[in-house]
C-alpha positions in Angstrom: -67.5 261.7 178.0 -67.7 258.0 177.4 -67.0 256.2 180.3 -65.8 252.3 180.8 -65.5 249.8 183.4 -62.1 248.1 184.0 -62.1 244.6 183.4 -63.3 242.7 186.9 -62.1 239.4 186.0 -58.8 237.5 186.4 -56.4 236.7 184.1 -55.1 233.1 183.1 -51.5 233.5 183.6 -49.9 229.9 183.9 -51.3 226.5 182.1 -51.6 224.9 185.5 -54.4 227.6 186.0 -56.3 226.9 182.9 -55.9 223.0 183.1 -58.0 223.5 186.2 -60.6 226.4 185.3 -60.8 224.1 182.0 -62.0 220.9 184.7 -64.7 223.1 186.3 -66.8 223.1 183.5 -69.9 223.4 185.8 -69.4 225.9 188.4 -72.0 226.1 191.4 -73.2 229.3 191.8 -75.7 229.8 194.8 -77.6 233.1 194.9 -78.4 234.1 198.6 -79.9 236.9 199.8 -77.8 239.7 199.6 -74.5 237.8 198.1 -73.7 235.3 195.7 -71.7 232.0 196.6 -69.2 230.8 193.7 -69.1 227.4 195.4 -65.4 225.8 195.5 -65.3 222.8 198.4 -61.6 223.5 199.0 -62.1 227.1 199.7 -65.1 227.5 201.3 -65.3 228.7 205.0 -69.0 227.5 205.5 -67.3 223.9 205.0 -64.5 224.2 206.6 -66.4 225.6 209.7 -69.1 222.7 209.7 -65.8 220.3 209.4 -63.9 221.7 212.0 -67.6 221.6 214.2 -67.6 217.6 213.3 -70.9 218.2 211.3 -72.2 216.7 208.4 -70.7 218.3 205.1 -73.0 218.0 202.5 -70.9 220.3 199.4 -73.6 223.1 199.4 -73.4 226.2 201.0 -74.6 227.1 204.4 -75.9 230.1 204.7 -76.2 230.3 208.5 -72.3 229.4 208.7 -71.3 231.9 206.0 -68.4 233.9 206.9 -67.7 237.4 205.2 -64.0 236.8 205.3 -65.4 233.7 202.6 -63.1 233.7 199.0 -66.1 232.6 197.2 -68.3 235.2 198.0 -68.9 237.6 195.0 -71.4 240.6 195.0 -73.4 241.0 191.4 -75.1 244.4 191.3 -78.6 242.5 192.9 -76.5 241.7 195.6 -75.6 245.3 196.1 -79.0 246.7 195.8 -80.4 244.3 198.1 -77.6 245.5 200.4 -78.3 248.9 199.8 -81.5 248.5 200.6 -80.9 246.4 204.0 -78.5 249.6 205.1 -81.2 252.3 204.6 -83.4 250.2 207.1 -80.6 249.8 209.5 -79.8 253.4 209.4 -83.3 254.2 210.5 -83.3 251.9 213.1 -80.1 253.6 214.8 -81.9 257.1 214.2 -84.6 255.6 216.2 -84.6 257.8 219.2 -87.6 255.3 221.2 -85.2 252.2 220.6 -82.6 250.7 223.5 -79.8 252.2 222.7 -77.8 249.1 222.4 -80.4 248.3 219.5 -79.3 251.6 218.0 -75.6 250.9 218.2 -76.1 247.4 216.7 -78.0 248.7 213.8 -75.3 251.3 213.5 -72.7 248.8 213.2 -74.6 247.0 210.8 -75.1 249.6 208.3 -71.6 250.6 208.4 -70.5 247.1 207.7 -73.1 246.8 205.0 -71.5 250.4 203.4 -68.0 248.8 203.5 -69.2 246.2 201.3 -70.9 248.3 199.2 -68.1 250.9 198.9 -65.8 247.7 197.9 -68.0 247.1 195.4 -68.3 250.1 193.8 -64.2 250.9 194.0 -63.3 247.8 192.0 -65.0 250.0 189.5 -68.6 248.8 188.4 -70.9 251.4 187.5 -73.3 252.9 189.4 -77.3 252.2 188.3 -77.8 255.2 186.4 -74.5 254.4 184.3 -74.9 250.7 183.3 -75.5 250.5 179.6 -77.3 247.0 178.3 
């Protein structure tokens, strides 16, 4: 049985949306550790957080102020592979009987958070690494 991936993009359904997209000829894409930021100043959460604090705006992502709820975040297959490696380290830390309980609890919470990101990525129709085609 042949497998196909579902369309992962967005459909442009109005002339206004098409015009806006055509004006953005050079998207600002920043690859961070475990996530990718598709920079749009009007919707990016780290910029809003900086402005709310009265900090200067430099029109580039600020990983320190990055918010997991940001609409500009995208997770590529490379990002998910990094998240899977980090999740395994957190699960190992959570199971360490010599670590203090607060540290184990935090590691378990971080692993669970990463599991949610990974699960959402795979539920969107992205094939597993063994299923990818060239």
